[in-house]
C-alpha positions in Angstrom: 124.2 35.2 115.4 120.6 34.8 114.5 120.4 38.6 113.8 123.1 38.0 111.3 121.6 35.0 109.7 118.4 37.0 109.4 119.8 40.1 107.7 121.5 37.7 105.3 118.3 36.1 104.4 116.6 39.5 103.8 119.5 40.7 101.6 119.3 37.3 99.6 115.5 37.8 98.8 116.3 41.1 97.1 118.8 39.6 94.6 116.1 38.2 92.4 114.9 41.8 92.1 118.1 43.6 91.2 118.1 43.2 87.5 114.6 44.6 86.9 114.1 47.9 85.5 112.8 50.8 87.6 111.2 53.6 85.3 110.1 56.7 86.6 106.3 57.3 86.6 105.0 59.6 83.8 103.4 62.1 86.2 103.6 65.9 86.6 105.3 65.6 90.0 108.1 63.0 88.9 108.5 63.7 85.3 111.9 65.1 85.8 113.1 62.3 88.0 116.1 60.2 86.2 115.4 56.7 84.9 117.7 53.9 86.5 118.0 50.7 84.5 119.6 48.7 87.3 119.9 49.1 90.9 122.8 48.2 92.7 122.6 45.5 95.6 124.5 47.6 97.9 121.5 50.4 97.9 119.8 48.2 100.7 119.5 50.5 103.9 118.5 48.8 107.1 117.8 52.3 108.8 115.3 53.1 106.0 113.5 49.6 106.2 113.2 49.9 110.0 111.8 53.3 109.7 109.4 52.2 107.0 108.1 49.2 109.2 107.6 51.5 112.0 104.9 53.8 110.1 101.3 53.0 111.0 99.6 51.8 107.9 96.8 50.0 106.3 98.4 49.9 102.9 101.3 47.5 102.8 104.6 49.0 103.0 107.3 46.6 101.9 110.8 47.5 101.8 112.8 46.8 98.7 115.5 48.4 96.5 113.1 50.2 94.4 111.6 51.9 97.2 115.0 52.9 98.5 115.9 54.2 94.9 112.9 56.8 95.6 113.8 57.6 99.0 117.2 58.6 97.9 115.9 60.6 95.0 113.4 62.5 97.6 116.3 63.1 100.1 118.3 64.6 97.4 115.4 67.1 96.4 115.1 69.0 99.8 113.6 72.1 98.2 110.9 70.3 96.5 110.0 68.2 99.8 110.0 71.5 101.8 107.8 73.1 99.3 105.4 70.0 99.4 105.5 70.0 103.3 104.2 73.5 103.4 101.4 73.1 101.0 100.2 70.0 103.0 99.1 72.1 105.8 96.5 73.5 103.7 95.5 70.5 101.6 95.9 67.4 103.9 92.8 68.4 106.0 90.8 68.4 102.8 92.3 64.9 101.6 91.6 63.5 105.2 88.2 64.3 105.4 87.2 63.1 102.1 89.0 59.8 102.5 87.6 59.2 105.8 83.9 59.7 104.5 84.6 56.7 102.1 86.3 54.5 104.7 89.8 54.8 102.6 93.2 54.5 104.4 94.4 57.8 105.6 97.9 57.4 103.9 96.3 57.7 100.4 96.5 61.4 101.2 100.1 61.2 100.0 99.0 60.2 96.4 98.6 63.9 95.1 102.3 64.5 95.8 103.0 61.8 93.1 100.4 62.7 90.9 100.6 66.7 90.9 103.1 68.1 93.4 99.9 69.2 95.1 99.4 71.8 92.5 95.5 72.2 91.6 96.5 73.9 88.5 98.6 71.1 87.2 97.9 69.8 83.8 99.8 66.7 82.3 100.8 66.3 78.8 97.7 64.1 78.3 95.4 66.5 79.7 95.1 65.0 83.3 94.1 68.0 85.5 94.0 69.0 89.1 95.4 67.8 92.3 94.3 64.2 91.5 95.0 64.3 87.9 91.6 63.5 86.3 91.0 63.0 82.6 87.9 65.0 81.2 86.0 62.0 80.7 86.8 60.5 84.0 85.9 63.7 85.4 82.5 63.8 83.9 81.8 60.3 85.0 82.6 61.2 88.6 80.3 64.5 88.2 82.9 67.0 88.1 81.5 70.0 86.5 83.6 71.3 83.4 82.8 74.2 81.3 84.4 77.6 79.9 84.4 79.1 83.3 84.6 75.9 85.8 86.8 73.0 86.1 85.8 71.0 89.1 88.8 68.6 88.6 90.8 71.7 90.1 88.5 72.1 93.1 90.3 70.5 96.1 87.0 69.3 97.8 85.0 68.0 94.8 88.2 66.3 93.2 89.1 64.7 96.4 85.6 63.2 96.9 85.5 62.0 93.3 89.0 60.4 93.8 87.6 58.7 96.9 84.7 57.4 95.0 87.1 56.0 92.3 89.3 54.0 94.7 86.3 52.8 96.6 85.1 51.4 93.3 88.5 50.0 92.5 88.8 48.5 95.9 85.6 46.7 95.4 87.2 45.1 92.2 90.7 44.2 93.4 90.5 44.1 97.2 94.1 45.2 97.5 95.3 48.9 98.0 98.7 48.3 96.1 96.4 47.3 93.1 94.1 50.2 93.7 97.2 52.7 93.3 98.3 50.8 90.2 94.8 51.1 88.6 94.5 54.9 89.6 98.0 55.2 87.5 97.3 52.9 84.5 93.5 52.1 84.7 91.8 49.0 85.9 91.9 47.2 82.4 95.8 47.3 82.5 96.0 45.8 85.9 93.3 43.1 85.1 95.7 42.3 82.1 98.6 42.3 84.3 97.1 39.8 86.7 96.2 37.3 83.6 99.6 37.5 82.2 101.2 36.6 85.5 99.0 33.6 85.8 96.4 35.0 88.2 98.9 36.6 90.6 97.1 39.2 92.7 100.0 41.0 94.3 101.5 44.2 92.8 105.0 43.0 93.2 104.0 39.6 91.5 102.4 41.3 88.5 104.6 44.3 88.5 106.8 43.4 85.4 103.5 43.0 83.4 102.3 46.6 83.9 103.0 49.7 82.1 106.5 51.0 82.6 105.4 54.2 84.5 103.3 52.2 86.8 106.2 50.0 87.8 107.7 52.9 89.4 104.5 54.4 90.5 103.9 52.4 93.9 107.5 52.6 95.1 107.5 56.3 94.6 104.2 56.4 96.6 105.7 54.3 99.5 108.9 56.5 99.3 106.9 59.8 99.8 105.1 58.4 102.9 108.6 57.7 104.4 109.9 61.0 103.4 106.9 62.9 105.0 107.5 60.8 108.2 111.1 61.3 108.5 111.9 64.4 107.0 113.5 66.0 110.1 116.0 63.2 110.0 117.1 64.0 106.7 117.3 67.8 107.4 114.5 69.0 105.5 112.5 71.8 107.1 109.1 72.8 105.7 108.7 76.1 104.1 106.2 78.6 105.9 102.6 77.8 105.1 101.0 80.7 102.9 97.6 79.9 104.5 95.9 77.0 106.5 92.7 75.3 105.6 91.1 75.8 109.0 91.7 79.5 108.7 89.5 79.7 105.4 85.6 79.6 104.9 83.4 79.8 102.1 80.3 82.1 101.0 77.8 81.5 98.4 78.1 83.9 95.6 74.6 85.5 94.2 75.9 87.1 91.0 78.7 86.9 88.6 82.0 88.6 89.9 85.6 88.8 89.0 88.5 88.1 91.3 89.8 91.8 90.5 86.6 93.1 92.1 86.7 90.9 95.0 90.4 91.9 95.4 89.7 95.6 95.3 86.8 95.4 97.5 88.2 93.2 100.2 91.8 94.4 100.2 93.3 90.9 99.3 95.8 90.0 96.5 94.3 88.4 93.4 97.0 85.7 93.8 95.6 84.7 97.2 91.9 84.4 95.9 93.5 82.2 92.9 95.1 80.0 95.3 91.9 79.4 97.4 89.6 79.1 94.3 91.5 77.3 91.6 88.5 75.8 89.8 87.6 78.9 88.3 89.3 79.1 85.1 88.8 82.6 84.0 89.5 84.4 87.4 85.7 84.9 87.4 83.0 83.4 89.9 80.1 82.7 87.7 76.4 82.6 88.2 74.1 80.0 87.2 70.5 80.1 88.1 70.1 76.6 89.2 73.7 75.9 90.6 75.4 77.4 93.5 79.1 78.6 93.4 81.1 79.5 96.3 84.1 81.8 97.1 86.7 80.5 99.6 88.4 83.3 101.5 90.2 83.9 104.8 87.9 83.9 107.7 88.4 87.6 108.5 87.5 88.5 104.8 84.5 86.5 105.0 83.2 88.5 107.9 83.8 91.8 105.9 82.0 90.1 102.8 79.0 89.0 104.6 78.5 92.2 106.6 78.7 94.4 103.4 77.1 91.9 100.9 74.5 94.3 99.5 76.9 96.9 98.9 79.5 94.5 97.2 76.7 93.4 94.8 75.5 97.0 94.0 79.1 97.8 93.3 79.5 94.8 90.9 76.4 95.5 89.3 77.3 99.1 88.7 80.7 98.0 87.2 79.0 95.6 85.0 76.7 98.4 83.4 79.9 100.4 82.6 80.7 97.7 80.1 79.3 98.1 76.5 79.8 95.2 74.1 80.7 96.3 70.7 78.9 94.8 67.9 79.8 94.4 63.9 77.4 93.5 60.8 78.8 93.9 57.4 77.0 95.4 54.3 74.9 98.0 56.3 75.6 101.4 57.7 75.7 100.9 61.5 76.7 103.3 64.3 80.5 103.7 64.0 82.7 102.3 66.8 85.5 104.8 66.3 84.6 106.4 69.5 85.5 103.3 71.5 89.0 103.3 73.0 91.6 101.5 71.2 93.3 98.7 73.3 97.0 98.4 72.7 99.5 95.6 74.1 102.7 96.7 75.7 105.3 94.2 76.5 107.3 94.3 79.8 109.9 92.3 81.1 110.4 91.3 84.9 113.5 89.9 86.3 112.5 87.5 89.1 113.9 88.2 92.5 114.8 85.9 95.3 111.6 84.5 97.1 109.3 85.6 94.2 106.8 83.3 92.5 104.5 83.2 89.7 101.7 84.3 91.9 103.5 87.1 93.4 104.5 88.4 89.9 101.0 88.0 88.5 99.6 89.9 91.3 102.0 92.9 91.0 101.2 93.2 87.2 97.4 92.2 87.6 97.6 89.5 85.2 96.8 85.4 85.5 99.3 82.9 86.2 98.2 80.8 83.4 98.9 83.9 81.1 102.5 84.1 82.6 102.8 80.6 81.8 101.7 80.8 78.4 103.7 83.8 77.4 106.8 82.5 78.6 106.3 78.9 77.7 106.4 77.6 81.4 105.2 73.9 81.9 105.3 74.4 85.8 104.9 77.0 88.4 108.7 77.0 89.3 110.7 80.0 88.4 114.5 80.6 89.1 115.9 83.7 90.6 117.3 85.8 87.8 114.9 84.6 85.1 113.3 87.3 82.6 109.7 87.0 82.2 107.5 88.6 79.3 104.5 90.3 80.6 101.9 91.7 78.1 99.8 94.5 79.5 96.8 95.9 77.8 96.9 99.8 77.7 93.4 101.8 77.3 93.7 105.6 76.6 92.3 107.4 79.6 90.4 110.0 77.7 88.1 109.3 74.6 86.6 112.1 72.4 83.2 112.3 73.2 80.8 111.7 70.2 79.3 114.7 68.5 75.5 115.3 69.2 75.1 112.9 71.8 72.2 114.0 74.1 73.3 115.9 77.2 72.5 114.8 80.7 71.1 117.8 82.6 71.2 117.5 86.6 67.9 118.3 88.2 67.8 117.8 92.1 68.5 114.1 92.7 67.6 112.8 89.2 68.8 113.5 85.7 66.7 113.5 82.6 67.7 112.6 79.2 67.9 115.8 76.9 65.2 115.8 74.2 67.7 117.5 71.7 67.5 114.3 69.5 64.0 113.2 70.4 60.6 114.1 68.5 56.7 113.4 69.4 54.5 111.4 67.3 50.8 111.4 67.7 49.1 108.1 68.2 45.4 107.4 69.1 46.2 107.5 73.0 49.4 109.5 73.9 52.2 111.1 72.0 55.2 108.7 71.5 58.8 109.8 72.2 61.1 109.1 68.9 64.9 109.1 69.4 67.1 109.6 66.4 70.2 107.2 66.7 73.5 109.3 67.0 77.1 108.4 66.1 78.5 106.1 69.0 74.9 104.8 70.0 74.0 101.4 70.7 70.9 99.7 72.2 72.3 99.6 75.6 73.4 103.2 75.8 70.1 104.3 74.4 68.2 102.2 76.7 70.0 103.6 79.9 69.1 107.2 78.9 65.5 106.7 78.9 65.5 104.4 81.7 64.6 101.2 79.8 65.9 97.8 79.4 67.4 96.5 76.2 64.6 94.0 75.9 61.9 96.8 76.2 63.6 98.9 73.7 63.7 96.1 71.1 60.1 95.3 71.9 59.0 98.7 71.3 60.6 98.9 67.8 60.3 95.2 66.8 63.9 94.7 66.5 65.2 91.1 66.6 68.9 91.7 67.1 71.1 94.4 68.5 71.8 96.3 65.3 70.9 99.8 64.7 71.5 102.1 62.0 72.8 105.5 62.1 70.1 108.2 62.0 67.4 105.6 62.1 64.3 106.4 64.4 63.5 104.5 67.7 60.7 104.5 69.9 61.8 105.4 73.5 58.3 105.6 75.3 55.3 107.9 76.1 55.8 111.5 76.3 54.5 111.6 79.9 57.1 108.9 80.9 60.6 110.6 79.6 62.8 108.3 81.7 64.8 109.6 84.9 68.1 108.3 85.3 69.5 108.1 88.7 72.9 109.4 89.4 75.0 106.4 89.9 78.5 106.4 91.5 80.8 103.5 92.4 78.6 101.7 94.8 74.9 102.9 93.8 74.3 105.2 97.1 72.0 108.1 97.4 73.1 111.8 97.5 73.2 112.0 101.3 76.1 109.4 101.1 78.5 111.3 99.2 80.9 113.3 101.5 83.2 115.8 100.4 86.3 115.9 102.4 88.9 118.7 102.4 92.4 117.6 102.9 94.4 119.0 105.8 98.0 119.0 106.8 99.0 115.4 107.9 96.6 113.8 105.9 97.3 111.1 103.5 95.2 108.7 101.6 95.8 106.0 103.8 94.7 107.8 106.9 91.6 109.2 105.0 90.6 105.8 103.7 90.9 104.3 107.2 88.8 107.0 108.8 85.9 106.5 106.4 86.2 102.6 106.1 87.1 102.7 102.3 90.0 101.4 100.4 92.8 103.6 99.1 92.1 102.0 95.5 88.7 103.4 95.8 89.6 106.8 96.8 92.1 107.2 93.8 89.4 105.8 91.5 86.5 108.1 92.7 89.0 111.2 92.6 91.0 110.1 89.4 94.1 109.9 91.4 97.1 108.4 89.6 99.1 108.0 92.7 99.0 108.3 96.5 99.8 112.1 96.6 97.1 114.7 97.7 97.6 118.5 98.3 96.4 120.2 101.3 93.0 122.0 100.7 92.1 119.4 97.7 88.3 118.3 97.9 87.9 114.4 97.9 84.8 112.8 96.9 84.2 109.7 99.3 81.4 107.4 98.8 80.4 106.1 102.2 77.7 105.9 104.7 80.4 105.5 107.4 81.1 108.7 109.5 84.8 109.4 110.2 86.3 106.9 112.9 85.7 108.3 116.2 84.2 107.0 119.2 81.8 109.2 120.8 82.0 109.9 124.6 78.4 109.0 124.9 79.1 105.6 123.5 79.8 102.9 125.9 83.3 101.7 125.4 84.6 98.4 126.6 88.3 97.2 126.7 89.5 93.7 125.8 93.0 92.5 126.7 94.2 90.1 123.9 95.1 86.6 125.0 97.3 83.9 123.6 95.6 82.2 120.7 93.1 85.0 120.2 92.4 86.3 116.6 90.1 89.2 115.5 87.5 86.7 114.3 87.4 85.1 117.9 87.2 88.6 119.6 84.3 89.8 117.4 82.3 86.7 118.1 82.4 87.5 121.9 80.5 90.8 121.2 77.3 90.6 119.2 76.9 92.9 116.4 80.5 93.6 116.3 82.7 92.8 113.0 86.1 92.1 112.4 86.0 95.5 110.4 84.7 97.3 113.5 87.6 96.4 115.7 90.3 97.1 113.2 88.5 100.5 112.6 88.0 101.4 116.4 91.8 100.5 117.0 93.5 101.7 113.9 94.6 98.0 113.0 95.9 97.5 109.4 96.5 93.8 109.4 95.3 90.7 111.3 98.2 90.1 113.6 97.5 90.5 117.2 99.9 90.4 120.1 99.0 89.0 123.9 98.6 91.9 126.1 97.2 94.3 123.5 94.4 96.4 124.8 91.6 96.7 122.3 88.5 99.1 122.4 85.1 97.7 121.8 82.4 100.1 121.3 78.8 99.1 122.1 
């Protein structure tokens, strides 16, 4: 009898709330939820109330019809919740660590689900960006760096720290976590105004009707999110498979600018995966600033490969950067023509989305950025449906460019090459003769400097040039006669001649097993030998730039065997043997991926 009376009183207490409007919050995550103007009294669910009451919490978890409204919406959006559950395995450890450092309740980690669907690249129509949806000015106030290359509002670690600092400040003002949540959505000013209009009430539910409409639904949606995460199994929601877990990754400090494409080629990792783990780099480039460190997050096994080959990686990137020449244009003067530069044309392709594909997979397949895909197809989110037709714009550059006439020839001589003196003359000075070079069609300061082993700055200083403009047929001083520049032979990863290997293809060979034998990637083999596909003919000579000998274990070497146990990973096993890397174990045992099975017997050479 007492239980019936208690239930009646609880239901009666909700009657006064039944006529109040419930408006969906204006956030990235909930922008498509329906607006319900009146909640029927019958929406009360005793099971939901009992479950919400059982959740361990610091933030108050009152149950009412507004909370139930969002519980109903979330339980009807199973695919969205399943996707959020899979993302949480990567992001929740980051949120929990930041919140704990500032003594903030653990349940605040659910807030980015409401704010951004846990998408670090999310941008609202007002310009709020990242997991925690910081506006530009607020981000700056909380020391989040934003420029053309970097937006730390999208950095999971740094933005989580900034959000924690903001909430700590708001809690000092309001002393109530529900009011802190309301201020996070609408600003402290609006919350203070609602308190004043309510006659000094300092409880969210008492001032709710005085808050902006979007904030009236914000806290109920947050509480419903906590409920659905705790009880998703009871509603038949199964999490999607997590792409990666945070504890399986680590960071390395980058010492020079490098692109995601270069990293992907060198480490054999999809560009989309690098984008997923490094969302704060806007241009798919990790920049280098002299007084500021930038870090690259990668799977731990790739970190091991990167650190053990760091010098070669930077040498490769340095070499690639030297191959890029920037065009320049000046009007009303006869400058070196740029007709010899390759013409870039844009080709439009169309891709039909298959079941299970995401924007990340499509972007990786075509070597374009997710942001470009969204821009070309007017997509506001990362969600795409099976069967959708996506426009993809591809830059096409002709493979061969006609060489400019009369360019000085490079003559090979032992291990160095010397710039031809065909277009150079000698001028006598008081001390030594000066070498003078006549500018040819297709030349620029950068190409001339390389021919004579100078820097552009040195070339400009020798000739008192203030900018980078040079005229056709003009005379440039390029050094003394006894110091004609020697130019080192450069191939992809600046190595000496002794590191060049000529390999003859034999029966049974393919690019995959040749690459594995010399510990290089298939993409590198194709680039070094100008191969358009994976086909190679028996007897063909392949150039391989590697200081690694063909993968064999000599009989004279001491070979140990390791039996894989449950829970082992390549990284853990490598740590057991000093001087052994993950790449070594994979090479010795012919392993392509990172998966191990208990009972496998691995060779370890020492």
